[in-house]
BARO-981163 format. One record per residue: x, y, z of N, C-alpha, C, O in turn; residue in three letters. Coordinates in steps of 0.001 Angstrom, whole numbers, plus 524288, in hexadecimal, padded with zeros to 5 digits. Layout:
# BARO-981163
XYZXYZXYZXYZala
...
***
This chain:
# BARO-981163
C17EE76BDD64B29C14A376EEA64754C12F876B5764377C15BE7679064261met
C0E2676C39640F7C0BCF7689163DAEC0E6C769AB63738C0F6476E37635FEglu
C0F357665063442C11357677062EE9C0DF976AB262C19C102176D8D628E2pro
C08A276AF662CA3C058D76ED66296FC0629773FF62B51C05E17777A62803asp
C0701775586305AC086E779FA632F4C0D8777CBE630EBC0DFA7815662F91lys
C11C77785B63105C16D67797862F04C166977B416294BC18BD77F3C627EFile
C137A7786E625D0C136D7796962075C10E577ED461F89C12427819461BD6ala
C0D6578033622CAC0A38784EC622AAC0E4978971623BDC0E2978D8962137thr
C11DC7887C62795C14EA78CD862A12C193178E1762579C1A587928E6241Cglu
C1B8C788F76231CC1F567896F61F74C1DD078C6A61AAFC20E178F336183Dile
C186278B9A6195CC15CF78D976149DC15837942A614FBC14C37970E61136asn
C1631795A2619DBC15B379B6D61BB0C1AD079E5E61B64C1B477A31261C47met
C1ED079AF3619FBC242D79D5C61AB4C25A879FA561499C239B79E0C6108Eleu
C294C7A357614F0C2B1D7A50860FBFC2F967A0AF60D99C31C279DAF610AAser
C309A7A0B860857C34A779D60606BDC39AC79D4F60A33C3B5A7994A60C3Dval
C3BD67A1F260AAAC41097A21660DFEC406979ED0613B2C437D79BAB615A3pro
C3BD17A0816157CC3AC379E1F61ADFC3A077978361B7BC3B3D794B361F30gln
C3782796206163EC37747908E61509C3D1A78E3461430C3E76789EB615E4lys
C400F791646117AC455578ECC610F8C48D878EE561599C4BDF78B4361678leu
C487E79310618A3C4A7B7925F61DFDC488D78E72621A6C4B9178C4B624B7leu
C435578D536217AC40EF7894B623B7C4354783DB6223FC44667807C62582leu
C43FA7836E61D6DC45CD77E3061A9DC4AB577D0961C7AC4BDB7789261DD8ala
C4E2D7813761CB0C533F7813F61DB7C53C777EE2623AAC568877B16624BBgln
C50DD7819762722C5110780DF62D21C4E9877ACE62D78C50537782F6311Casp
C4B5B778B662A9DC497C7739B62B80C4E3276FA06292BC4EF176B7D62B7File
C50927709B625B2C54DC76CDE62377C58E176D6062760C5ACF76945628F8trp
C5AA47720262962C5EE27726462D22C5D6C76EAE6330FC608276C09635A0asp
C57ED76F91633FEC569776C37638CAC56DE76709637D0C57E0763E763B51ser
C55F37658F632B2C559775FB4630F0C5B6075DB263152C5C48759546331Eile
C5F52760FE62F96C64FA75F9662F19C671175F2A63441C6A3E75BB16353Cala
C6576762AE637FDC67177623963D91C655675D5B640ACC682F75AE0643A6lys
C60D275C6C63FB6C5EF7756DB641DAC60937525563FF7C60E674E6D642C1glu
C61D47525F63ABDC637074D91638E7C685A74DAE6350CC686474CA963059asn
C6CDA74F5363893C713F7500D634CEC732B74AD26321EC766B74B1462E95glu
C712B7460F633C8C71DA7416663233C6FE273EE862DB7C707C73A5962C4Fser
C6D0B7431A62B4FC6969740D56261FC6CA273EF36222FC70497419662083leu
C6B7A73A2362062C6ED1736F161C52C6D7C7398061764C690773AD56162Dleu
C71AB73A2061491C713B73C1160EDDC6FE77379660B14C72867338E60B2Emet
C6C1F7382A607EEC6A9573359604D3C6F717325260142C72497360A60028pro
C708672D4A5FF5CC74EF72BC35FC37C741A72F565F603C77FA730F95F3AEglu
C6FD672FFA5F467C6F3B732DE5F012C7094738AF5F04DC71E173AD55EC34trp
C706273B4C5F48EC71CE7404F5F515C7791740465F625C7A23743F45F46Bgln
C79DA73CA25F8B9C7F8173CBF5F9B6C81C573BBD5F449C858B73E5B5F2DBlys
C7FFD7389D5F19FC81FB737F75EC8CC828773C805E9A3C86C273DA25E7A9asn
C7E2373F955E91DC7CAE744AA5E5C4C81B9748795E865C84BB74ADD5E581glu
C82167489D5ED78C853174C475EF9CC8B0474AD35EDFDC8DFA74E535EC89leu
C8C9B745C75EE3CC922C743C55EBEDC9301744FE5E6E3C975D7465C5E566asp
C8E5A744955E33FC8F7E7454D5DE0DC8FB274B085DCB4C91FD74C3A5D8A7lys
C8D6774F085DFD7C8E0D754315DF21C9363756565E125C95D6759E85DF0Earg
C94C2753CA5E54AC99DA754C75E7BFC9E2B753935E328CA1B7756A35E211tyr
C9D5A74ED25E0BACA18074CF95DD11CA21A750865D960CA662752715D851lys
C9D70751D05D6E4C9D9B755745D226CA06375B2F5D415CA34575D845D106his
C9F7775CF35D895CA1CF761C05DA22CA7627615A5DADCCAA79764E75D9E0tyr
CA8C575C1C5DCF0CAE9975C005DD6CCB15D75B115D7EACB61875BB65D758lys
CAE93759C25D492CB0D47597D5CEA3CB0C975D9A5CBAACB29D75DD15C739glu
CAE3A761CE5CE84CAD15766685CB6DCA8CD767675C7C9CA83D76B6C5C536gly
CA590763085C7CCCA0D9763405C35AC9C1D7652E5C5E6C97E4763E15C3FFasn
C9C3D768365CA18C971876B075CBE3C977F770AE5CB2FC9BB9772ED5CBA6ser
C9367772F95CA1EC92E9778E05C9BEC91F077B235CF95C8E13779C75D21Athr
C955D77E5C5D162C9482780495D69CC9252786355D539C9360788B75D142leu
C8EE2787D85D9A9C8C5878C4E5D93AC8D3178FA35DEBEC8C4278D695E2E7tyr
C8F0D795395DEAEC8F34796C35E395C89F3797D95E68DC85ED798185E3EEasp
C89C1798785EB81C83EF7990E5EDA8C81A379E475EB9CC7D0279E4E5EA4Ftrp
C844D7A2585EB43C81F87A6D55E9E4C7F347A75B5E47AC7B717AA385E398gln
C82047A3AD5E07BC7FD37A3895DB8BC7B4979FFE5DB7EC77FC7A0945D80Cser
C7ACD79C965DEC3C75CC799205DF6FC71DB79C165E1BEC6D7D79BCF5DFC0val
C729879F2E5E5F6C6ECF7A1A25E839C6C7F7A5EF5E4EBC67B77A6735E4FEhis
C6FE87A9A65E181C6E2C7AC9A5DDCFC6A687AA735D997C66487AC995D85Dasn
C6C2C7A63D5D7A1C68F67A3785D446C63807A21C5D5E2C5F647A2E95D385glu
C64397A02D5D9D1C5E9779E5D5DC05C5B2C7A3245DE00C56667A3055DD72leu
C5D897A71B5E030C5B057ABAB5E0BFC58847ADC15DB5BC54297AFC95DB61arg
C5AF17AD455D78AC58B17B0395D312C552E7AC535D0D4C51BE7ADFC5CDE7gln
C55867A65D5D1E5C52137A3185CF2FC4C867A3965D26CC48457A38A5D02Darg
C4D0D7A4015D747C480D7A3D25DAB1C45A47A9535DC6EC432D7A9F95E082tyr
C468B7AC875D959C448F7B2215DB8DC3F397B2945DCBEC3D777B6BA5DE6Dlys
***
C-alpha cells in the first residue's frame, strides 16, 4: 500500500481507532525486533529513576488515579 493512501485511511479513523492502530504497530515492531538495543542515555535514566524509587524518593500513583485525572483533563 502506498504511504499517501495509508495516511488517508488513518485520517478517516477516530482517535480511539488510531490509538489501537498505534499500539498494534508498536506490538508488531516489538515482536519482529526483540533485540532492539536501548540507548545508553535511556538506560541511565531508567537506572536513575529506579534508584530514586528504591530510596523512597519517588511519588507513586495508582493506575486508577492517573486514569481518572487524564479523563478529567481531556474531556
